[in-house]
Structures are given as C-alpha cells and as structure tokens.
C-alpha positions in Angstrom: 76.1 103.3 124.1 78.3 103.5 121.1 79.2 106.9 119.7 77.9 107.9 116.3 80.9 109.9 115.4 81.7 107.5 112.6 78.4 108.0 110.8 79.7 110.8 108.6 83.1 109.3 107.8 84.4 110.5 104.5 86.5 107.7 102.8 88.5 110.4 101.0 89.9 111.7 104.2 92.7 110.1 106.1 91.1 108.2 109.0 90.6 104.5 108.3 87.5 103.0 109.7 87.8 99.6 111.5 84.1 98.6 111.2 84.1 95.0 112.5 82.0 94.6 115.6 84.5 92.4 117.4 82.9 92.9 120.8 79.8 91.2 119.5 81.4 88.4 117.4 84.9 87.1 116.9 86.3 85.1 114.0 88.3 82.3 115.5 89.4 80.6 112.3 89.4 81.3 108.5 89.4 78.7 105.8 90.2 80.2 102.4 89.7 78.3 99.1 90.9 80.6 96.4 92.1 80.6 92.7 94.4 83.2 91.2 93.3 84.2 87.7 96.1 86.1 86.0 94.2 86.8 82.7 91.4 88.5 84.6 93.6 89.8 87.4 91.3 88.6 90.1 91.5 86.2 93.1 88.2 84.4 93.6 86.6 81.6 95.6 85.3 81.3 99.1 86.2 82.0 102.7 84.6 80.2 105.6 84.4 82.0 109.0 84.2 80.1 112.2 82.6 82.4 114.7 82.3 82.8 118.5 80.1 85.4 120.3 82.2 88.2 121.8 82.2 90.0 125.1 79.1 92.1 124.3 75.8 90.3 123.5 73.3 93.2 123.5 70.4 93.0 121.2 71.1 94.4 117.8 68.2 96.8 118.0 70.1 98.9 120.6 71.5 102.2 119.2 75.1 101.8 117.9 75.2 98.0 118.1 75.3 97.6 114.3 77.6 99.1 111.7 78.0 102.9 111.5 76.5 102.9 108.0 73.9 105.5 107.1 71.1 103.8 105.2 67.5 104.7 104.5 64.6 103.6 106.6 62.9 101.0 104.4 62.1 97.6 105.8 61.4 95.7 102.6 64.0 93.1 101.7 65.1 92.3 98.1 63.9 88.9 96.9 66.7 88.8 94.3 68.5 85.5 94.7 70.1 83.2 92.1 70.8 79.8 93.6 72.7 78.7 90.5 75.1 81.7 90.4 78.3 80.6 88.7 80.5 82.4 91.3 79.7 79.6 93.7 81.6 76.6 92.3 81.6 73.3 94.1 84.3 72.8 96.7 87.7 72.4 95.0 86.3 73.2 91.6 88.6 75.6 89.8 87.1 78.4 87.6 89.4 78.4 84.5 91.2 81.7 84.2 89.8 82.5 80.8 86.2 82.2 82.0 84.6 85.6 82.5 83.3 86.7 85.8 79.5 86.8 86.1 78.5 88.1 89.5 74.7 88.0 89.7 74.1 89.7 93.0 73.0 86.5 94.8 71.5 87.4 98.2 72.8 91.0 98.2 70.5 93.6 99.6 70.8 97.2 98.2 71.5 100.0 100.7 68.1 101.4 100.0 66.4 98.2 101.2 68.8 97.4 104.1 67.8 99.7 107.0 69.7 100.1 110.3 66.6 100.2 112.4 66.2 96.4 112.3 66.1 94.4 115.5 68.1 91.7 113.8 71.8 91.2 114.7 74.3 92.3 112.1 77.7 90.7 111.7 80.0 93.5 110.5 83.2 92.6 108.7 85.9 94.9 107.4 85.6 94.7 103.6 86.6 97.0 100.7 86.6 96.6 96.9 85.4 93.0 97.0 82.6 91.5 94.7 80.6 89.4 97.2 78.1 87.2 95.5 76.6 84.9 98.2 76.8 84.3 101.9 75.7 80.9 103.3 75.1 79.3 106.7 76.8 75.9 106.8 75.3 72.7 108.2 78.2 71.3 110.1 76.1 68.5 111.6 76.7 66.8 108.3 80.3 66.2 109.3 80.3 62.8 111.0 83.8 63.2 112.6 82.7 66.5 114.2 79.6 65.0 115.7 81.8 62.5 117.6 83.4 65.3 119.5 80.2 66.1 121.3 79.6 62.8 123.0 80.2 64.3 126.4 77.4 66.8 125.8 79.6 69.5 127.3 78.7 71.9 124.5 75.4 70.4 123.6 72.6 72.7 122.6 69.5 71.1 121.2 68.2 74.4 119.8 71.4 75.1 117.9 73.3 71.9 117.3 75.6 73.5 114.7 76.6 76.2 117.1 77.4 73.6 119.8 79.6 71.7 117.4 81.5 74.8 116.2 82.0 75.9 119.8 83.5 72.5 120.6 85.7 72.7 117.5 87.2 76.2 118.2 87.7 75.2 121.8 89.9 72.2 121.1 93.4 72.4 122.8 96.4 73.3 120.6 97.9 69.8 121.0 95.0 68.6 118.8 95.7 71.1 116.1 96.1 68.5 113.3 92.7 67.0 114.0 91.2 70.4 114.5 92.5 71.6 111.1 91.1 68.5 109.4 87.7 69.1 110.9 87.8 72.8 109.9 88.4 71.6 106.3 85.6 69.1 106.5 83.2 71.8 107.9 84.2 74.3 105.3 82.9 71.9 102.6 79.6 71.3 104.4 76.4 71.8 102.6 74.1 74.7 103.4 71.2 74.1 105.8 68.4 72.2 104.1 65.8 74.5 102.5 67.5 77.5 104.0 67.8 80.8 102.1 71.2 82.3 101.9 72.0 84.9 104.5 71.2 88.4 103.6 74.1 90.8 103.2 75.0 94.4 102.2 78.3 96.0 101.3 79.3 99.6 101.6 82.7 101.4 101.2 84.3 99.8 104.2 82.3 96.8 105.4 80.3 93.7 104.6 77.2 93.3 106.8 75.4 90.0 107.2 72.1 89.1 108.8 69.9 86.1 109.3 66.2 86.6 109.3 64.7 86.5 112.8 68.1 86.4 114.6 68.4 89.3 117.1 71.4 88.3 119.3 75.0 87.2 118.6 74.5 83.9 120.4 71.8 82.9 118.0 73.7 83.8 114.9 75.2 81.1 112.6 78.7 80.0 113.8 80.0 78.8 110.4 79.5 81.1 107.4 80.7 80.7 103.9 81.2 83.8 101.7 81.7 83.6 97.9 83.6 86.5 96.4 86.2 87.9 94.0 88.7 90.7 94.4 88.6 93.8 92.3 91.6 95.1 90.3 91.1 98.4 92.1 91.5 96.8 95.6 94.3 98.3 97.7 95.2 95.1 99.5 96.7 93.3 96.4 99.1 94.5 93.8 99.0 93.1 90.2 102.2 94.0 88.5 105.3 92.5 86.7 108.6 91.4 88.2 111.9 92.6 87.0 111.8 90.0 84.2 108.5 91.4 82.9 106.5 88.4 84.2 103.1 88.8 85.8 102.9 88.5 89.6 100.6 89.5 92.4 101.3 90.1 96.1 99.7 91.7 99.2 100.6 95.3 99.7 100.7 95.7 103.5 98.7 98.9 102.6 96.9 101.1 105.1 93.7 99.1 104.5 95.5 95.8 105.3 93.8 92.8 103.9 90.2 93.8 103.7 90.4 94.0 99.9 91.8 90.5 99.8 89.1 88.8 101.9 86.3 89.9 104.3 87.8 89.8 107.8 88.1 91.5 111.1 90.9 94.1 111.0 91.1 95.4 114.6 94.3 94.0 116.1 92.4 92.4 118.9 90.7 90.1 116.4 93.3 87.4 116.3 92.6 84.1 114.6 94.1 81.1 113.0 93.7 80.2 109.4 94.1 77.7 106.6 94.4 78.6 102.9 94.3 76.5 99.7 95.4 78.6 96.8 95.3 77.5 93.2 97.6 79.1 90.6 98.8 78.2 87.0 101.4 75.5 87.2 104.3 77.7 86.2 103.7 79.9 89.2 104.9 79.7 92.8 102.5 80.6 95.7 104.3 81.9 98.8 102.3 82.7 102.0 103.0 83.6 105.6 102.0 80.2 106.9 104.0 78.1 109.4 104.4 75.2 107.1 106.5 74.8 103.9 103.9 74.1 101.3 104.6 71.7 98.4 102.4 72.1 95.3 99.9 69.4 94.3 98.1 68.9 91.0 94.7 70.6 90.8 92.6 71.0 87.7 94.3 71.1 84.3 97.0 73.6 84.2 96.8 74.5 87.9 98.6 73.6 91.1 97.3 74.0 94.6 99.3 75.2 97.6 98.1 74.6 101.2 99.3 76.8 104.1 98.2 77.2 107.7 98.8 79.1 110.9 98.3 77.6 114.4 99.2 80.8 116.3 96.3 83.3 116.5 97.3 86.4 114.7 95.6 89.6 113.3 94.3 89.3 109.8 96.7 92.0 108.6 99.6 89.5 109.0 98.2 87.3 106.2 100.5 87.7 103.2 100.6 86.1 99.8 102.8 86.5 96.7 102.2 84.6 93.5 104.7 84.8 90.7 107.2 82.8 88.6 109.7 83.0 91.3 112.7 80.7 91.4 114.3 79.4 94.6 117.9 80.7 94.9 119.0 77.7 96.9 117.6 74.8 98.8 118.3 75.0 102.5 116.7 72.3 104.6 118.6 71.9 107.8 117.7 68.9 109.8 116.3 70.7 112.9 113.7 69.5 115.4 111.2 71.3 116.5 108.1 80.1 130.4 104.9 79.8 131.2 103.2 81.6 128.4 100.5 84.3 129.0 99.0 84.2 125.5 96.0 82.3 124.2 96.4 78.6 123.6 98.5 77.7 120.5 101.6 75.6 119.8 104.3 77.9 121.1 108.0 77.4 120.2 109.0 79.2 123.4 107.9 76.1 125.3 109.9 73.7 123.1 113.4 73.1 124.4 114.8 72.1 121.0 113.6 75.5 119.6 115.6 77.4 122.2 118.8 75.8 120.8 117.8 76.3 117.1 119.9 79.3 116.1 119.1 79.0 112.4 115.6 78.1 111.2 115.0 76.6 107.7 114.9 79.4 105.2 114.5 79.9 101.4 115.0 82.7 99.0 112.9 83.3 95.9 113.6 85.7 93.0 112.8 86.4 89.4 115.4 84.8 87.1 117.3 88.1 86.5 118.1 88.4 90.2 118.7 84.7 90.9 122.5 84.9 90.8 122.6 87.9 93.1 120.3 86.2 95.5 122.5 83.2 95.5 125.7 85.3 96.0 124.5 87.8 98.5 121.2 86.9 100.3 121.6 83.2 100.9 125.1 83.5 102.6 123.9 86.3 104.8 120.6 84.8 106.0 122.1 82.2 108.4 124.4 84.8 109.9 121.6 87.2 110.5 119.3 84.5 111.9 122.1 83.5 114.3 122.7 87.1 115.4 119.0 87.6 116.1 118.9 84.4 118.1 121.9 85.4 120.2 120.1 88.7 121.2 116.4 87.7 121.5 116.5 83.9 121.9 113.9 81.6 120.5 112.8 82.2 116.9 109.0 82.6 117.2 108.4 81.0 113.9 109.7 77.7 112.5 110.8 78.9 109.0 111.5 82.0 106.9 110.9 82.7 103.2 112.5 85.7 101.5 111.1 87.1 98.2 112.8 89.6 95.9 109.7 91.6 95.2 109.0 93.6 92.0 110.4 97.2 91.7 106.9 98.7 92.3 106.8 97.5 95.9 105.9 100.4 98.1 108.9 100.3 100.4 112.6 99.5 100.1 112.4 96.0 98.6 115.2 93.4 98.5 115.9 94.1 94.9 117.1 97.6 95.9 119.8 96.2 98.2 121.4 93.6 95.8 123.9 96.1 94.4 127.0 97.5 96.1 128.5 96.0 99.2 126.6 93.7 101.5 126.0 96.3 104.2 122.6 97.5 103.1 121.4 94.0 102.2 122.6 92.6 105.6 121.0 95.5 107.6 117.8 95.1 105.6 117.7 91.4 106.4 118.3 92.0 110.0 115.5 94.6 110.1 113.0 92.1 108.6 114.1 89.3 110.8 113.6 91.5 113.8 109.9 91.8 112.8 109.5 88.1 113.7 109.6 89.3 117.3 108.3 92.9 117.1 105.5 93.1 114.6 104.4 89.4 114.5 105.1 87.6 117.7 104.4 90.8 119.6 102.0 93.2 117.8 100.5 96.7 118.5 97.0 96.7 119.9 96.4 100.0 118.2 97.5 100.3 114.5 98.5 103.9 115.1 101.4 102.7 117.3 103.5 101.6 114.4 106.7 102.5 116.3 106.3 99.3 118.3 107.0 97.4 115.2 109.2 99.6 113.0 111.1 101.5 115.7 112.1 98.3 117.4 113.1 96.6 114.1 115.2 99.7 113.2 117.0 99.6 116.6 117.6 95.9 116.5 118.9 95.8 112.9 122.0 97.7 114.1 122.4 95.3 117.0 122.1 92.2 114.8 124.3 93.6 112.1 127.1 94.3 114.5 127.0 90.7 115.6 127.1 89.5 112.0 130.1 91.7 111.3 131.8 90.5 114.4 132.8 94.1 115.3 134.7 94.9 118.4 132.9 97.1 121.0 134.6 100.3 119.8 134.0 99.6 116.1 130.4 98.7 116.7 129.8 101.8 118.7 131.3 104.0 116.1 129.2 102.4 113.3 126.1 103.0 115.4 127.0 106.6 116.0 127.4 107.1 112.3 124.1 105.4 111.5 122.4 107.5 114.3 123.7 110.7 112.7 122.4 109.7 109.3 119.0 108.9 110.8 118.9 112.1 112.7 119.5 114.1 109.5 116.7 112.1 107.8 114.3 112.7 110.7 115.2 116.4 110.8 114.4 116.8 107.2 111.1 114.9 107.5 110.0 117.0 110.5 110.7 120.1 108.5 108.8 119.0 105.4 105.7 117.2 106.6 102.5 117.9 108.4 102.9 118.1 112.2 99.9 115.8 112.8 101.7 113.0 110.8 104.8 113.3 113.0 103.2 112.1 116.3 103.9 108.5 117.2 100.7 108.2 119.4 98.1 110.4 117.6 95.3 109.0 119.8 97.3 110.0 122.9 95.4 108.8 126.1 92.7 107.3 123.9 95.1 104.9 122.3 93.7 101.4 122.2 90.1 102.5 122.8 87.3 101.1 120.6 83.6 101.6 120.5 81.0 99.4 122.2 80.9 97.2 119.1 84.7 97.0 118.8 84.8 99.3 115.8 87.3 102.1 115.5 89.3 104.2 113.0 93.1 104.4 112.2 94.0 108.0 112.2 95.7 109.3 109.0 95.9 105.8 107.5 94.6 107.0 104.1 96.8 110.1 103.9 98.8 109.5 100.7 102.0 110.9 102.2 102.0 108.7 105.2 103.3 105.5 103.5 106.4 107.4 102.6 107.1 108.9 106.0 109.7 107.3 108.3 109.0 109.1 111.5 107.7 106.0 113.2 110.9 104.1 112.2 113.3 106.9 113.2 111.7 108.6 116.2 110.8 105.1 117.6 114.4 104.1 117.1 115.7 107.1 118.9 113.4 106.6 121.8 114.8 103.1 122.3 118.3 104.5 121.9 117.5 107.1 124.6 116.1 104.4 126.9 119.2 102.2 126.3 121.4 105.2 127.2 119.6 105.4 130.6 120.2 101.8 131.7 123.2 100.7 129.5 122.8 98.8 126.2 123.8 95.4 127.6 121.1 95.5 130.3 118.7 97.0 127.8 119.1 94.0 125.4 118.8 91.6 128.3 115.5 93.3 129.1 114.4 92.8 125.5 114.8 89.1 125.8 112.8 89.0 129.1 110.1 91.2 127.6 109.8 88.9 124.6 109.5 85.9 126.9 106.7 87.5 128.7 104.7 89.2 126.0 105.1 87.0 122.9 101.8 85.9 121.3 100.1 89.1 122.7 99.2 92.6 121.5 100.6 95.5 123.4 100.4 99.3 123.8 103.3 101.6 124.3 102.7 101.7 128.1 103.0 97.9 128.3 106.6 98.1 127.2 107.5 101.4 128.9 105.9 100.5 132.3 107.5 97.1 132.3 110.9 98.8 131.6 110.4 101.3 134.4 109.3 98.5 136.8 112.4 96.5 135.9 114.8 99.5 136.4 113.2 101.5 139.2 116.2 103.7 139.5 115.5 105.4 136.1 115.1 109.2 136.6 112.2 109.4 134.1 108.4 108.9 134.3 105.9 107.4 131.9 104.2 110.7 131.5 107.5 112.4 130.5 108.2 109.8 127.8 104.7 110.4 126.4 105.1 114.1 126.4 108.7 114.3 125.0 108.6 111.4 122.5 105.2 109.9 121.7 102.5 112.6 121.9 104.2 115.6 120.3 105.9 116.4 116.9 108.8 118.2 118.4 112.4 117.0 118.4 113.3 115.8 122.0 116.1 117.8 123.7 118.1 114.6 124.3 118.2 114.0 120.6 119.6 117.4 119.8 122.3 117.0 122.4 123.2 113.5 121.2 123.5 114.7 117.7 126.3 117.2 118.6 128.2 114.3 120.1 127.8 112.1 117.1 129.2 114.9 114.9 132.5 114.8 116.9 133.1 111.1 116.6 136.3 109.9 114.6 134.3 108.3 111.8 132.4 111.5 111.1 135.5 113.7 111.5 137.1 111.5 108.8 134.2 112.2 106.5 134.5 115.9 107.2 138.1 115.8 106.2 137.3 114.2 102.9 134.5 116.7 102.3 137.0 119.5 102.8 139.3 117.9 100.1 136.4 117.8 97.6 135.3 121.4 98.3 138.9 122.6 97.8 139.2 120.5 94.6 136.0 122.0 93.2 137.1 125.6 94.2 140.5 125.2 92.6 138.8 124.5 89.2 139.3 120.7 89.3 141.7 118.8 87.2 141.5 121.4 84.4 143.2 124.2 86.2 146.9 125.0 86.0 147.2 125.3 89.8 145.8 121.8 90.1 148.1 120.4 87.5 151.1 122.0 89.2 150.1 120.8 92.7 150.3 117.4 94.3 147.6 114.8 93.5 144.7 114.6 95.9 144.5 111.3 97.8 141.0 110.5 98.8 140.5 107.9 101.6 138.4 104.8 101.2 135.1 105.2 103.0 132.5 102.7 104.2 129.1 102.8 102.6 127.6 104.7 105.5 130.5 107.2 105.4 130.0 107.6 101.7 126.3 108.5 102.2 127.3 111.1 104.8 130.0 112.5 102.4 127.4 113.0 99.6 124.9 114.5 102.0 127.5 117.1 103.2 128.4 117.9 99.5 124.6 118.3 98.8 124.8 121.3 101.2 127.3 123.1 98.9 125.8 125.7 96.6 128.1 124.9 93.7 130.3 121.9 92.7 132.2 121.9 89.4 131.3 119.3 86.8 134.9 118.0 86.9 134.4 117.4 90.7 131.2 115.5 90.0 133.0 113.4 87.3 135.8 112.6 89.7 133.4 111.7 92.5 131.7 109.2 90.2 134.9 107.5 89.2 136.6 107.6 92.6 133.8 105.8 94.4 132.2 104.0 91.4 128.9 105.5 92.5 126.6 103.9 89.9 127.6 100.5 91.3 127.0 101.3 95.0 123.9 100.4 97.0 120.6 102.3 96.7 121.2 104.7 99.6 124.5 105.9 98.0 123.0 106.0 94.5 120.0 108.1 95.8 122.4 110.9 97.1 124.4 110.7 93.9 121.3 111.2 91.8 120.3 114.2 94.0 123.8 115.7 93.3 123.4 115.2 89.6 120.0 116.8 89.6 121.0 119.8 91.8 124.0 120.6 89.6 122.5 119.6 86.3 125.2 117.0 85.6 123.7 115.8 82.4 126.3 113.0 82.0 124.7 111.3 85.1 121.1 111.6 84.0 121.2 108.0 82.8 122.0 107.1 86.5 119.0 109.1 87.6 116.7 107.4 85.1 117.9 103.9 86.1 117.3 104.8 89.8 113.8 106.0 89.2 112.9 102.9 87.3 114.6 100.2 89.4 114.4 101.8 92.9 110.9 103.2 92.7 110.1 103.4 96.4 113.2 105.4 97.2 112.9 107.6 94.1 109.5 109.1 94.8 110.7 112.5 96.1 113.5 112.6 93.5 110.7 113.5 91.0 110.1 116.7 93.1 113.8 117.6 92.8 113.6 117.2 89.0 110.6 119.5 88.8 111.6 122.2 91.2 114.4 123.8 89.2 112.1 124.2 86.2 114.7 122.8 83.9 113.0 121.5 80.7 115.4 118.5 80.3 115.0 117.4 83.9 111.2 117.8 83.8 111.1 115.7 80.6 113.2 113.1 82.3 110.8 112.9 85.2 107.7 112.6 82.9 109.5 110.0 80.7 110.4 107.8 83.7 106.9 107.9 85.1 105.4 107.0 81.7 107.7 103.9 81.6 106.8 102.5 85.0 103.3 104.0 85.7 101.4 100.8 85.0 103.5 98.8 87.4 104.1 101.4 90.0 102.6 101.3 93.5 99.3 103.3 93.4 100.1 105.5 96.4 103.6 106.3 95.0 102.1 107.0 91.6 99.5 109.4 93.0 102.2 111.3 94.9 104.5 111.5 91.9 101.7 112.6 89.6 100.9 115.5 92.0 104.5 116.6 91.8 104.9 116.6 88.0 101.5 117.4 86.6 
C-alpha cells in the first residue's frame, strides 16, 4: 500500500513532488502542437499522449492508488462544459498572437467536486502553472493506415479497438520509426469519440488528474488522450526574457521543476518516452529544440513559420528543451557524414552503426543574437570540431547525430556561453567540453533518481579537463600540471561552499539507501529541489568531480578512461544509480582496496570533506605551477607594502617584472590576493593594467570585482557594474559582498544594477539577490 506521507506536502518547502503514477500508466510518446505568442507571452496548443498500462494495475479505489491530493468528500461532478471553447482550435490552426486568451474551464472539475474516494482510475500527470482547458479521448479507429496494422489480430480487442491499435502502434520496432511517427501524427489529429463527453480533469499545485466515467482500471483507460492548454507567465519551466540585443526570446529553464510548466508530462526519470513537436513562431524567429533532426522552417499561417522536431530515443521528459528567439547562425557546418549488443529499450541506436563509430565530428551549428555573432564565429565555431573530436577519442561513438549551440541571454540561471566569449579561449573551450560531455553523462546515460545530480555534473566536470587537454595537445606533464591547478581551484571553491551552506544541501545522495525508491503508484519527491539556494550550489559538480578523481587515482587515469568507454557501451540508453557505476568499477578492478559502503560513507552520504581530498590538496599546493603563482603573489604584496609606485623607495629600486600567467593561474593569484587584509590603490591599478583584467574571461573578472569591492576601489566600480549586468549567474553572491561592508556607494551600486536587470533576471537568482539587498 502506498504511503500517505505526501498528503501534507507544502509547496513552499524544498521537496519537489513527482506525482505521476508511472507504475499504473506510462506515456510512450508525446505529440506536441504548439504556437509561441510573444505578445501575450504564452505557449499554447495541444499535446497528445499515447499511453500504455504500467506494471501495477490495481483498482483505483485501493488506498494510495490515486494522486496524493487532499480533496473533499463530495461525489457530485460539475456539468460545466463548453464544447466550443476557443482554446481548442482545429489541428494546425494557429491562434494569432494578438488574440486574447479565453479559457472557459471546459471539462475541469473543481477540487471541491473531485473527491479521492472514487473507484474510478485516475491518470496523474506532473503539471504546474498550466491553464488546461479540455482533455479528450481520441478515436484512432478513424485512421485508415493504423487499422491496416492490426490485420494479424495480434493485438485485437473487440471491447477496446482503439486501445488495441495504440498498443500495436507503440510496439512497432525501431526500424519502422518513420512509419510510426507518421501514424502518431495522424492519430494526434483524430476526432474525439462520437457522442463522447470530454474526459473529466482536475489540476492542483503539482499535478493534472484525469478520469473517464466508469473506468476503474488502467487497462480500460483511453490510450490516446489530447490535452488543450496554455502556459502561464509565472511558470518556472519557461523563461520569457530579452537577449543581449534587447530582442524578445523564450527558452526552457532546466529548473528544479523540469518541464511540468511547459507541458503535462511524467517527470520521474523512469518515464522515458519518444516525442514529436510542431512549434509555430513568428517568421522572424528561430525555433531550436533538442530533437535528433535538423529542422527547416515551413510556412504556416500568415506571419508564422512552423518547425518540426522529433526524438526516436526514449528519454525523460526533462530532456525536452526549446529556445525561440531572433537567433542568427554563426556559420553553416554541414559535413557530409553518414549515419555492442545494447541493453536498452528498442530505438535507433548510433552505437550499433559502424559509420557512427568512425564519425569524430557530428554536424553542428552555433546560434547567437547579432551582437555576439562575430565572437561566436571567431571563438566558438573553430573550437567545436576540436572539442567533439577530443570527446570521441575518449568515449567513442557520439550518442546523438547533431549538436546545436545557443548563446543564451544574460539572465540564464547558470554560466551561459555569453559569459565565456571574452578573454582567451580557455574558459570557452572548457565550457564546450563540459556541455559535450553531457551527451554521454546526463543524456545517453541519466540518473534514475533526480537527487543524484553528480552522475551528470560530476562526470561532465571531470571529463571537461580530459577533453580540453586533448584539444590543447598538451604533453603528459603539462596536462597533469594544468589539472592539478584546476583541482586546487575547485577545492578552494568547494571548501568555501561547504563552509557557507546548509549541511543537508551538501550531500550528494540525500536519500541514502532509499535512493531510487518510489511509491506504489510511481510517485516520489525530489529532496531540496525547491530550495532557492540549491541552483547556485556547485557541490554536486565539485564533490562528484573529486570522487571520480579519487577513483582514477586508485586504478590509474588511462585505465579509468578505458573503463569509461566500456561503461558507456554497456549502459547507454539507460538510467542508473550511483551503485550501478561504482559496483561495475569495483567488479572491473577487483584489486581496489575500497568497498562500495566506504565510498557511500566517505563521499556520497555525508557533508564532510573526505580525508583523501585534504591530503591531495596539500600536494597540489606544492606543484610548480602553483609555486610560480605564489612567487608572483609575494611580489604584489611587497609592492603594496612598499607604497607602490608613489614611494621614494620604489622609484629608487629596480622595476618589478611580473611573469605572464595562464588564465587559471591568474584566477589563483587574485584569490590569494583576496586573502590579504589590505592592498594599496596603486597596487590595484597596476594589477588592472598589468593583466588587462577587464578584458579577461568571466572567472578572472569575478575575482577582480571581488577585489575592487573589498578594497573600495571606486575606479573599478564600472567593471563591477558591467559584470553584474552581463554575467548575472556568476554575479549573484557579489551583491552580498557589496552589501556586507555597509558602504553607501556600494549598496547603491547593488540596488541600481538589480533595478536595471530585474525584469530579465532569472527568477531564482532575483529572489536570492533581493533577500541580500532589501
């Protein structure tokens, strides 16, 4: 019996409910037909769900088998229903963007009239901040081509002919995907059942619940359901903002609530499905999506173009991404490329195609607002094929057939590509390597429990160093020294985060031995997902990276990377837990003097800093590249203590010769100088001119801004202002530095910057900053 511990969930607390009853019913395919309305800032249209009964088929009347939603015990059902509701346009009919939304309630049933004591089966979907107007059962028997599939009577069911046809459709082998997708489209445009009432539905804070009168078991529930809806401006899954040229755009957030405020879906990672999407947008906009195909726009209604994307590899709904804006392509790259015994569900897998194994560079494109187009051409485009080649040399087959890179608006909630277009190519290249690594860890292989983010971010952070070393063609010694330096910088960042955050947010496996467990219906919660501080924490990046570095140290990096390739070959297309990776590693290297339980206790289940990491840090501090930085720090401290260029002793003495430093060394130099209680203003001025700090990458500029704030270097306040406006994700905690000294000019600077960018700022970042400065 399912636990009722979720009944009193408070949405203002930090555990995110996953309400979809995936054990009762699974979505096998989505067909989205949407229009982007920039004037009203909504995305509206329909989504069709093709369903299959899940592993549990208990009657709905059993306790816990429906949604964990407290509702009153009233059995009467609302009769309110408007068949002609304008939110249900004909298929492919575009609602003009200037037409106001008129949602008439349709077949919605209020919470007072819903009642959870019903014997009827309830389909529960994850849903948040959507205006749902109607839910319909489709009559797929009206699709002639679909009826031809059932001539062998294999799936025939005279009582439920539509269910039989949908089951046959979702069971088609992957080699027939083109026909299957065409049939999905035809079915999505099917009429509703003749003389049938729309399905009843109810929405609450976190779910959409659907019932059909008289249906008490999943196997009798409709298999093709169409939902008419619009997004809300307050929804956390989509971000309406402006790009760096001040042009309107919208994109998915990758927020803690994933995509449930973009479309009703099943968010638990086990609910993997394929999808097709047709999206209409004004003709001067480009629609980018995470589909496998490269979409080309086609004319739609007047002033609109339509873009069609699809995915044949079953994936969690959270991997669906969309970005619509007036992007320009930085260059046209269309290389003439062709397209194990796999353990995943059936889909067209590139790992089984011999040509894909030899394809070191997949087709790729770069999009940017006009103001960044030249930088994208000069920096990003030349780096992409090098990074793709490096990734292929380490991990083998690219899991996906193409790659699009978008320079996102400044308000993006993490370090976007726009923040890495200044300075040398190091930060840009490393960032590209990180994102490319997610093709394997995060997409082709995903976490079966959302709390285990380290499986995606820790792996990508570790691999970005490996890939970037290949791109730079560094020798073994150079590569090793660069990784030591980066490890030291990350250790300092992790130490600072562990000292200044809640302990419960520092644990990589907060559910511990219960990780991956769900209720009888398939519902669960994501711990801490709604905590406003969590999106800005990097512990799952950094501690996950160090765990992999520790494991590589046990077996040797070359063998460790060879194991990565074997692991990818075995687990691609699947969802994993930490123990799947760790146990496979221990089985591969039986001589390792460590156990699974020790790894859990030292690294994943506690907030403490592992002892190995403390010892390793002391070694990294003694490396030549770090000692070189320490030598330069001593020069700057001496220069500041001597009074700088203005002192007689300095004028009489020899000129100070400062060494040229790499970007990573420069970051470490500034961090060491931040530890000094006092630096003279002449020292700060010379620092700025010596290293041309305002032209460096975002990591360097961040430390420079911290120095300027700490020492009240007013001449650099313009640099601080520019950083807060253009590098918003990295500047969040700089607001705190501006406020803590209680300096009136600094506090005014913080408030002025927030007022300038507030409307376009990420909502989570904005709330954190407002708490600091108000």
